[in-house]
N, C-alpha and C positions, 0 to 999 in steps of 0.2 A: 701539820694541821694549821690552818689559817682561820682567823676570825671570820673572814668573808666566806668560809665554807658553810656558815650558818645564816639563818634568816634574821634580818634586822627588822624589828617592829616597835611601834610606840604602844605603850600600855593603854588598853581601853577598859571601860567599865565592865564589859562582858567577857573579858579575857579570862580563861580558865588556866590557873597556874599549873605548870608541870613541876617536876622535881627540881629542887635547888637547895644547896647548902654550901656556903663559902667557908665555913669553919669559924666564923665570927657571928655569934648569936644576934648582936645588935643589927648587923648588916642583913643577915638572912631574915630576921623577924620583921624588919622594916618593909622588905619586899612584900611579904605575905599579909602583914597586919596594917600597914600604914600607906603604902604607895598609892593605892587607888584613892584614898581620902585626900592625900596631898595633890594628886592629879585633879580630882574633882574640885577642890578648893583653890586651884590655880596657885599652889605654893611650890610645886616642883613637878616637872615632867619626867616620867620614867620611860626608859628605852631598854629593850631586851634583845639579846641574841639567843635564838632558840634552835634546837636541833630538830630532826625530822620527827621525833617522838613528842614534840612540844616541851621537852625538858629545857630548862633555862641554863645556858652555858655561861652567860655573863649579863650583868645589867648595870645601869647607872641612872642616876637622876640628877637633873640640873635645874637651876633657877637663876633669875637675874639677881644681881647683888651689887654691892658698892663697897669698896674699901674706904672706910671713913676714919679719919683721925678722931678717935674716941676719947682722947685726953689721957692724962697720966693715970687716972684711976683704972683704966683698962690696959695699962702697960704701954701705951703709945706715947712715949715721951717725944719731945722735939728732936732729941738726938736720934731716936729710932726712925722718925719720919724723914729727917734729913738724910740719914744713911740710905733709906729706901729710895729717896729721890736720886741720890748719886748712883745707886745700883741700876736703876732703870734709865739712867742717863737723860733725865729730863732737864731742859734748860731752866734756870731760875725764873725766867719770865713766864713759863708755862706751868709752874708748880701749883697744885691745888690741894685741897684737903679731902677731896672725894674723887675716887677713881672708878669708872664704870667697870663692872666685872661680871663674870658668870661664876656661879658657885656649883661645884660638884658636891651634892649633898650626900650621896651614897654611891658606892661602887663595889661590885662584888663579882668574883669569878668562882664558879662551882669547883669544889675540891678535886673533881675528876680532871680538871684542866689546869690545876696548879703546876707550876714549873714547866709549862709547855710554850711559854712566850705569849700566850693569849692576853695576859694582863697588860703587857707592854703594847701590844697591838691595840688593845682597848683604849689605853690612854692616848695613843696617837690618833685613834679615831675620834675620841672626845675633843681633842684640840682642833682637829680639822672641821668636825661637825659644828663646833661652837663658832668658829670663825666664818664658815661658809653659810650656815643656816640661821644665824642670829644677825638680823639686819642692823640693829643700832650699833653705834661705835662701842667697842669694848677693848680694853687694854689688858685686863688680867683674867686669869683663871684661878679662882680661890678654892681652898678646901680646908677643912679642919681634920688634919691627919690624926688617925688613931696613934697615940704615942707609944708605939711598940717598935722595936728595932726593925722587924721585917717590913712593916708598913712605911716607916720613915725612910728606910733605904730604897724602897720601891719608888716613892715619890721623888726623892733626891736623884735617883738614876733617870727619872723622867724629866729632869730639869726644873723641879720645884725648889724654892728657896724659903727658908724660915723668915717670917716677917719680924718676929720679936727676938730673934737670935736666941738668947739663953733664958729670958725671963719667964718662959712658960714650960721649961723642961720637966717640971713636976706635975703638969696638968694632964688630964685624961686625953685631951686633944691638943694639937699644936697647929697654929695657923701657918699655912704655906701658900705660896703663890707662884704662878708661871706667867712670865711676861710674853704676850703674844707677839711682840716685836722680834722675839728670838726666832720666830718662824719665817720672818720676812727675808 
């Protein structure tokens, strides 16, 4: 089974939701309760893969973002930002404190499709979609990963790296990034 066996659509105001449950209440509930509001208010765009019965196979929402050095009170010490600059191999003369990014706000795959490879195909799709369809320059794909072993492993296997290394290991979410130059 391939992700492209399903229909890809952008969420619209009049869309009638089909069945969906990814097993994480926050992710499932966002789709049904908040996604249209976020879309209407231009805070995040939601995209769906649906089957022939209008059931949702997978979804994601994205928005524009910026990785900003928020200072030490947010865990962004000079040491962390210097390490980040080295990881993305940015010359000293080009280093800045704000990096254009796209944020994956939510991402979910229905439980029927867990362990089928659909989630990895979805992440590959999001990377390509973000680069191809977002016209402004963008270096990073950011997300706040749910701090659970399965989710962390999934993002790490998709090339995402922790921004803060170990300082956020006890938080509900962990900031991770993917450098789009890895696709070049």
